[in-house]
N, C-alpha and C positions, 0 to 999 in steps of 0.2 A: 504494500500500500504506500502510495506517495505520501509524504508528510505534509499535513495541513492543519491549520487551526481554523476555528469557526468564529464568525461574527454574526450576531443577530441584531439587525438594524431596527430603529424605532419607527420608521415610516411615518413621519409627522404629516405628510401630505394627505393621508387618509383620515377622515374625521367622522365620528359617529356622534351626532348631536344628541344631547341629553344624557349620554353615558360617559363620554370622554372628559366631561367636566370634572369627574371624580377619580378616574383612573385611566391609564393607557389601554389601548386595545389588547395588548398582550395579557393584561390582567383580567379581561372579561371571562366570566364563567362560560364553559362550553359543555353542553350535554349534562350539566349539573354536577359533573365530577372532575372536569379538567379546567385548565385555563388555556387560552389561545397560545400563550407562550410555550406550553408543554409540547406543542407539535414541532416547532423548529429545534428546540433543545433535544427532544427525543430523537428526531431525525439525525442530528449530529452524533449523539451518543450511540445510537444503533448502527451508525456507519463507522464507528471507531474513531471519531473526532472528539477528543475529550478535553482539549484546551479551547475554551469558549469564552468569548467576550459578549456580554449582553448590554446593548446601549439603550438607555431609557431617557427620553427627551424631557419628561416632566412628570410630576406626581409619582415618584418611585416607590413609595412606602409599600403599597400592596404587592408589587412585583418582588421587591426585596424580601418581604416576609414569605412569599410563596416559593421562590427559588431557593432561598436559604443557602446551604452549603453544596447543594446539588446531589446529595446522597440518594434522593428518590429518583434521580435519573441515572443511578448507578455510576456516579462520578465522585471520586474522592481524591485525597491528596496523593494516593499511590498511582491512580490511573489518569489523573488530569486535574483540571481546575476550571471553575466558572468564576469569571470576573464580572461583577455588576458595575457598569460604568455610567455615572450620571453627569450631566453637564456641569462645567466649572462655574458657569454664570448663566443667568436667564437673559435671553436676547430680547431687546426692546421690541423688535418687529418680528412677527412669526415667519415672515417670508425668508428670513435668514436661518431659520431652524431646519437646516438641511442635513442629510446624512453625511455630506462632505464636511460641513462645519463640526458635526459631532465627532467624526473621525479625527479631524485636525486638532480639536481641543484635547484629544487624548492620544496624540501621535506617538508618544513615547511607549505606550502599551503595545502598539503595533511594531515599532522598531525593535523592541526587546524580544519579540517572538523568534524562536529558533527554527520554526518550521519554514519550509520553502514556499508552500502554497497557502492560500487563504480561500475559504469557501464562505460566501456571504448569503444569508437568508433573511427573509422578512419576519417580523413579529406579528403581522396582521393577516396572514394567509394560512388556511388549514389544508394541509396535504401531507402525504407520506412520500419520502424520497430517500433512496439509498445514495448518499452523497459520495460514498467510496466508489461506487460504480461510475458516477458522473465524473469524479476526479480522475479515475483511470482512463475514461474515454477522452477527457480533456488532454491528458498527458500523451496518450497514443496518437491523437490527432495532430499534435504539434501546434495547436491554436494558441493565440495570445490570451484570449478570453473565451470562456464558454458560458452561455446563458441558458436558463431553463425556461421553457414556455409550454403553454397548454392551449390546444385548439378549442375555441368556444364558438357557439352558434347563436348566442344571445348577447352579443357585445354591446347592443344598444341599451341593455338594462343591467345594472349592478356593477359595471366596470368603469364608471365615469372618471375615477381618479387613477386608473391604471394606465400603464403603457403597453403598446402593442409593438410587435416586431414585424419588419418587412424583410422577407427572406428570399434568397435565391438558392434553392436547395437547402444546405445546412449553413450557408453563409448569411450573416446578418448584415443587411444593407442599411437599416436604420432602427432606432428605438425612439418612438414618438408617442405623445399622448393619444389615448383612445378618444376619438372625436364623436363616437356614437353614431357614425354615418353608415356603418355596415354591421350586419349580424355576425358574419363569419370573420374571426380575427385570430391571429396567433398571439395570445395574451402573455406578456412577459410576467414571470412569477417572482421577479426581484431577487433571483438567485444567480450568483456569479461564481465562477471559478477562475482564478488567475494566480500568478506568482505574487508573493508579498511585495517584492520590489516594484512590480508594475502597478500595484494598488497605490503605493506611495507616489509613484510618478504621476498617476492620474489625479491624485489628490492635489498635488502642486499645480498641475495643468488646469484643473477646475478652478482653483483659487485665483490663478492668474487671469482666467477668462471672465469669471463673474462670481460675485459673493453669494449669488442665489442659485448657483449651479448645484445639481445633484449628481450622484454617481451615474445615474442613467443618462443625464445630459452630456457628461464628458465622454462616456462610452459611445453615445450616438455621434458625437463630434469626431471621434477617433476611428469610426468604422472604415473610413477610406484608407487609413494608413496601418491599422492593426488587423490581424486575422481574428475576426470575431465570429464565432460559430454558435449554433443553437442546437439544443437537444430537446426533443419533445417529451413531455411528461404525460403519463397515462394513469388513470385512476381518479379518485376523488380530488376535487380542487374547488376551494371556496375562499375568495378574498373577502375580508371583513372591512367594507368601505362605507357602510351606512347601517342604520338601524334595521332597515328592510333586509339587507344582505346578511346581517348577523342572525336574524330570525330564520331566514331561509336556509342558511348553512347548518344551523342546529337541527332544523326539521329534516333536511336532506340526509345528513350523516346519520341521524337517529334511525332513519328508515332502512339504511343498509347494514346496520350493525346487528 
C-alpha cells in the first residue's frame, strides 16, 4: 500500500439552514446512531489510512466530543492518530472561509507528515469508498491528481452547491459549479488523491491567485497543465447540502440497510 495520510475537509460552502447554526454538518445525526463525520473517518480507517486530520470550520464542540481519541474507529496511538484541527481565528467575511485558507492556517501539520501521499475527503457527503484501492489506481496511472465522482441523473435537484466534472474518458477537463441546467452530471465527490508536495504547491498557487479560491478552483485552473484523472464511484452516494437532502439521505440509506 502506498503511504498516505487523510484529510477530512469542513466544506463550508454547503449550508443546511436551521441546523448548521448549532453544529457543523459532520456532527449531524444520521440514521439515529451515526454522525455524518463517521463515514469519511471510517472510510479512511477501513482503507488502512490511520493518520487523519479533521478540519472543523466553526462550532467544534460537538464534533470534538464525538470523535474523541478515535478509538471507536479502531484508531489508537499504536496504529495512527486523529488530529482535530480548528481555525486559529474567525474570519470576518465567510467568503474567505475556504478549505484552502483552513489548510494554510495549519500548514505546519501538513508539512510534518511523513507520508508521500494525501487523500482528501469531505465531511458532508455519505458514501463508502475503499481509498486504498483508489490510491493504488492513482499510483498505477501515473496521474498528478485523481478525483472521485458519481454519475447522477437528478442534478437539477439536491446538488446546487456541488461541483461537476467535465470528462474526456478518464481525463478531467474541468471542475465547475453545478448550474442545475442538466439532469445527467458527473458529480464531483470532493475526494482527491495526490502527493503531499503537490497539495502544498496548489495551496500556494491558490493563495497567489485569489483569497477566495478553493481547492476545487485551483485544480480546475490547473487541469490544462497537470494530469488530472477521474475514477467513478459506485454505490450509495448522498451529499448533505440542504435540509431536504439531509432528510432524503437518511430515508434512502435506511431503506437499503
